[in-house]
C-alpha positions, -999 to +999 in steps of 0.1 A: -650+192+595-664+159+583-690+142+560-699+108+578-720+087+553-734+056+567-746+027+542-767+000+557-753-034+549-783-052+562-820-050+559-837-020+576-854-043+601-819-052+614-809-017+615-841-010+633-832-033+664-805-010+669-821+024+665-825+035+700-790+028+709-779+048+678-800+077+689-785+077+723-753+076+705-761+107+683-774+125+715-740+122+734-722+135+704-745+165+699-743+173+736-705+171+732-707+197+703-693+172+676-723+165+657-741+194+638-766+176+618-777+142+608-804+122+591-817+096+569-809+093+532-836+091+506-838+065+496-834+052+530-804+032+526-783+050+551-777+086+567-753+113+571-741+132+600-720+163+597-692+168+626-668+192+636-641+200+660-621+168+662-592+152+646-598+125+618-584+099+643-609+109+667-638+110+642-629+076+631-629+064+667-665+079+672-679+062+640-664+028+652-685+032+683-718+039+667-740+011+678-751+004+641-713-002+631-707-022+663-737-045+654-724-046+617-755-031+600-736-001+587-706+008+569-692+042+573-674+065+546-658+098+561-649+128+540-629+155+558-634+191+541-623+226+551-655+245+556-643+281+546-677+294+542-706+286+562-741+301+574-742+322+601-755+295+622-724+276+616-698+303+619-681+289+648-671+258+625-658+279+598-618+270+589-593+293+576-566+269+560-528+280+563-516+298+533 
């Protein structure tokens, strides 16, 4: 599983110019089952996406395709972790690491 942290590298007004495309991009990855949750950080200097079911290389490719990243208005920090415990709603993304 991955935590994708977006940090805006441009004023929020420049980010807003790409918001519709970013939302469409999010919707596509939700439809594929890759994205599990997303939203703005507080204070509003970026966002966070929770994702799973893909490799590190694939999540890096997905992040690079974000219209925000393409436009150069955000930078990504990607953290991978093993979700060994989850809520019942996220049971399908639980992982059992090899011993």
